[in-house]
Short mmCIF file of the C-alpha atoms (twelve columns), coordinates in Angstrom:
data_MODEL
# 
_entry.id   MODEL 
# 
loop_
_atom_site.group_PDB 
_atom_site.id 
_atom_site.type_symbol 
_atom_site.label_atom_id 
_atom_site.label_alt_id 
_atom_site.label_comp_id 
_atom_site.label_asym_id 
_atom_site.label_seq_id 
_atom_site.Cartn_x 
_atom_site.Cartn_y 
_atom_site.Cartn_z 
_atom_site.pdbx_PDB_model_num 
ATOM 1   C CA . MET A 1   21.143 -4.198 22.821 1 
ATOM 2   C CA . ASP A 2   22.216 -4.366 26.446 1 
ATOM 3   C CA . GLU A 3   24.573 -1.426 25.919 1 
ATOM 4   C CA . LEU A 4   21.766 0.710  24.494 1 
ATOM 5   C CA . ILE A 5   19.254 -0.326 27.148 1 
ATOM 6   C CA . GLU A 6   21.718 0.428  29.945 1 
ATOM 7   C CA . ARG A 7   22.375 3.877  28.450 1 
ATOM 8   C CA . LEU A 8   18.654 4.596  28.298 1 
ATOM 9   C CA . ILE A 9   18.118 3.497  31.883 1 
ATOM 10  C CA . ALA A 10  20.951 5.768  33.047 1 
ATOM 11  C CA . GLU A 11  19.878 8.752  30.918 1 
ATOM 12  C CA . THR A 12  16.116 8.609  31.422 1 
ATOM 13  C CA . GLY A 13  15.470 6.714  34.645 1 
ATOM 14  C CA . LEU A 14  13.232 4.218  32.859 1 
ATOM 15  C CA . ASP A 15  13.048 0.653  34.101 1 
ATOM 16  C CA . ARG A 16  14.499 -2.035 31.859 1 
ATOM 17  C CA . ALA A 17  11.181 -3.401 30.556 1 
ATOM 18  C CA . THR A 18  9.939  0.067  29.580 1 
ATOM 19  C CA . ALA A 19  13.239 0.963  27.912 1 
ATOM 20  C CA . GLU A 20  13.177 -2.281 25.918 1 
ATOM 21  C CA . LYS A 21  9.582  -1.681 24.854 1 
ATOM 22  C CA . ALA A 22  10.374 1.879  23.733 1 
ATOM 23  C CA . VAL A 23  13.344 0.698  21.664 1 
ATOM 24  C CA . GLY A 24  11.215 -2.019 20.078 1 
ATOM 25  C CA . ILE A 25  8.556  0.556  19.178 1 
ATOM 26  C CA . ILE A 26  11.146 2.826  17.563 1 
ATOM 27  C CA . PHE A 27  12.718 0.041  15.516 1 
ATOM 28  C CA . GLU A 28  9.298  -1.266 14.488 1 
ATOM 29  C CA . PHE A 29  8.346  2.257  13.376 1 
ATOM 30  C CA . LEU A 30  11.494 2.484  11.253 1 
ATOM 31  C CA . LEU A 31  10.748 -0.907 9.682  1 
ATOM 32  C CA . LYS A 32  7.173  0.054  8.837  1 
ATOM 33  C CA . GLU A 33  7.785  3.609  7.661  1 
ATOM 34  C CA . GLY A 34  11.293 3.470  6.220  1 
ATOM 35  C CA . PRO A 35  12.742 1.576  3.275  1 
ATOM 36  C CA . ALA A 36  12.530 -2.045 4.424  1 
ATOM 37  C CA . ASN A 37  15.788 -3.220 2.859  1 
ATOM 38  C CA . LYS A 38  17.872 -0.389 4.321  1 
ATOM 39  C CA . THR A 39  16.194 -0.617 7.717  1 
ATOM 40  C CA . ARG A 40  16.747 -4.391 7.827  1 
ATOM 41  C CA . GLN A 41  20.449 -3.766 7.125  1 
ATOM 42  C CA . LEU A 42  20.584 -1.433 10.121 1 
ATOM 43  C CA . LEU A 43  18.942 -3.943 12.421 1 
ATOM 44  C CA . VAL A 44  21.376 -6.653 11.365 1 
ATOM 45  C CA . MET A 45  24.141 -4.439 12.764 1 
ATOM 46  C CA . LEU A 46  22.305 -4.227 16.096 1 
ATOM 47  C CA . PRO A 47  22.183 -7.723 17.611 1 
ATOM 48  C CA . GLY A 48  19.031 -8.141 19.655 1 
ATOM 49  C CA . ALA A 49  17.036 -5.465 17.814 1 
ATOM 50  C CA . ASP A 50  14.827 -8.021 16.061 1 
ATOM 51  C CA . ALA A 51  13.897 -9.578 19.411 1 
ATOM 52  C CA . LEU A 52  12.768 -6.192 20.749 1 
ATOM 53  C CA . VAL A 53  10.694 -5.575 17.615 1 
ATOM 54  C CA . ALA A 54  9.123  -9.014 17.949 1 
ATOM 55  C CA . ARG A 55  8.054  -8.217 21.536 1 
ATOM 56  C CA . VAL A 56  6.054  -5.160 20.437 1 
ATOM 57  C CA . ALA A 57  4.799  -6.475 17.089 1 
ATOM 58  C CA . GLY A 58  1.055  -6.247 16.770 1 
ATOM 59  C CA . THR A 59  0.620  -4.137 19.902 1 
ATOM 60  C CA . GLY A 60  0.181  -0.859 18.041 1 
ATOM 61  C CA . GLY A 61  -3.448 -0.768 17.108 1 
ATOM 62  C CA . GLY A 62  -4.959 2.534  16.072 1 
ATOM 63  C CA . MET A 63  -2.782 5.310  14.720 1 
ATOM 64  C CA . GLY A 64  0.343  4.639  12.686 1 
ATOM 65  C CA . GLY A 65  3.298  6.788  11.727 1 
ATOM 66  C CA . ILE A 66  5.358  8.961  14.035 1 
ATOM 67  C CA . MET A 67  2.333  10.033 16.053 1 
ATOM 68  C CA . GLY A 68  1.307  6.431  16.587 1 
ATOM 69  C CA . ALA A 69  4.817  5.507  17.753 1 
ATOM 70  C CA . GLY A 70  4.793  8.436  20.165 1 
ATOM 71  C CA . MET A 71  1.383  7.474  21.521 1 
ATOM 72  C CA . ARG A 72  2.540  3.885  21.997 1 
ATOM 73  C CA . MET A 73  5.568  5.029  23.980 1 
ATOM 74  C CA . MET A 74  3.402  7.249  26.153 1 
ATOM 75  C CA . SER A 75  0.989  4.349  26.673 1 
ATOM 76  C CA . ALA A 76  4.003  2.321  27.809 1 
ATOM 77  C CA . GLY A 77  4.626  4.896  30.543 1 
ATOM 78  C CA . LEU A 78  7.015  7.401  28.984 1 
ATOM 79  C CA . SER A 79  6.455  11.126 29.198 1 
ATOM 80  C CA . MET A 80  6.694  13.141 25.978 1 
ATOM 81  C CA . ASP A 81  10.138 14.339 27.089 1 
ATOM 82  C CA . GLN A 82  11.307 10.786 27.796 1 
ATOM 83  C CA . ALA A 83  9.967  9.568  24.431 1 
ATOM 84  C CA . GLN A 84  11.930 12.280 22.618 1 
ATOM 85  C CA . ARG A 85  15.081 11.587 24.636 1 
ATOM 86  C CA . VAL A 86  14.794 7.852  24.002 1 
ATOM 87  C CA . ALA A 87  14.283 8.369  20.271 1 
ATOM 88  C CA . LYS A 88  17.325 10.633 20.027 1 
ATOM 89  C CA . ALA A 89  19.450 8.226  22.077 1 
ATOM 90  C CA . VAL A 90  18.361 5.225  19.981 1 
ATOM 91  C CA . LEU A 91  19.217 7.044  16.766 1 
ATOM 92  C CA . ALA A 92  22.576 8.217  18.140 1 
ATOM 93  C CA . PHE A 93  23.420 4.646  19.181 1 
ATOM 94  C CA . THR A 94  22.315 3.322  15.792 1 
ATOM 95  C CA . ARG A 95  24.539 5.887  14.057 1 
ATOM 96  C CA . GLU A 96  27.491 4.719  16.204 1 
ATOM 97  C CA . LYS A 97  26.950 1.078  15.306 1 
ATOM 98  C CA . ALA A 98  25.642 1.252  11.729 1 
ATOM 99  C CA . GLY A 99  27.100 4.517  10.474 1 
ATOM 100 C CA . VAL A 100 25.797 8.033  9.994  1 
ATOM 101 C CA . GLU A 101 25.166 7.595  6.279  1 
ATOM 102 C CA . ALA A 102 23.144 4.376  6.624  1 
ATOM 103 C CA . VAL A 103 20.929 5.869  9.336  1 
ATOM 104 C CA . GLY A 104 20.576 9.093  7.383  1 
ATOM 105 C CA . GLU A 105 19.289 7.218  4.339  1 
ATOM 106 C CA . VAL A 106 16.565 5.538  6.395  1 
ATOM 107 C CA . LEU A 107 15.534 8.718  8.193  1 
ATOM 108 C CA . ALA A 108 15.511 10.809 5.011  1 
ATOM 109 C CA . ALA A 109 13.092 8.351  3.397  1 
ATOM 110 C CA . ILE A 110 10.451 8.911  6.106  1 
ATOM 111 C CA . PRO A 111 8.395  12.031 5.325  1 
ATOM 112 C CA . GLY A 112 8.133  14.526 8.172  1 
ATOM 113 C CA . LEU A 113 10.501 12.684 10.506 1 
ATOM 114 C CA . ALA A 114 13.229 15.338 10.394 1 
ATOM 115 C CA . GLN A 115 11.204 17.717 12.558 1 
ATOM 116 C CA . PHE A 116 11.126 15.150 15.387 1 
ATOM 117 C CA . VAL A 117 14.731 13.917 15.447 1 
# 
């Protein structure tokens, strides 16, 4: 995860703690909204991802889904632009490490996600 976090810091200007929280929120969203077995397989290929999810677990409250994830990232201090850039960067990194097809299967199973990524 260090490689991904360092990329996000360089690309977005976020501090490390905020970048880690945003990544945890994104992975937690995928676990909750996507097919659990396929999403788990992705996270296994990303050492450290489970730890980031564990840090944000139970901090969501309120709204779920893509809007809830976006609101959580903004509550963590990201602008809408930063949240979108982080999401795209996390998915690009995940495709590099886990494969385009595996990520595509998870994303395709989440209704309405395609318009955001």
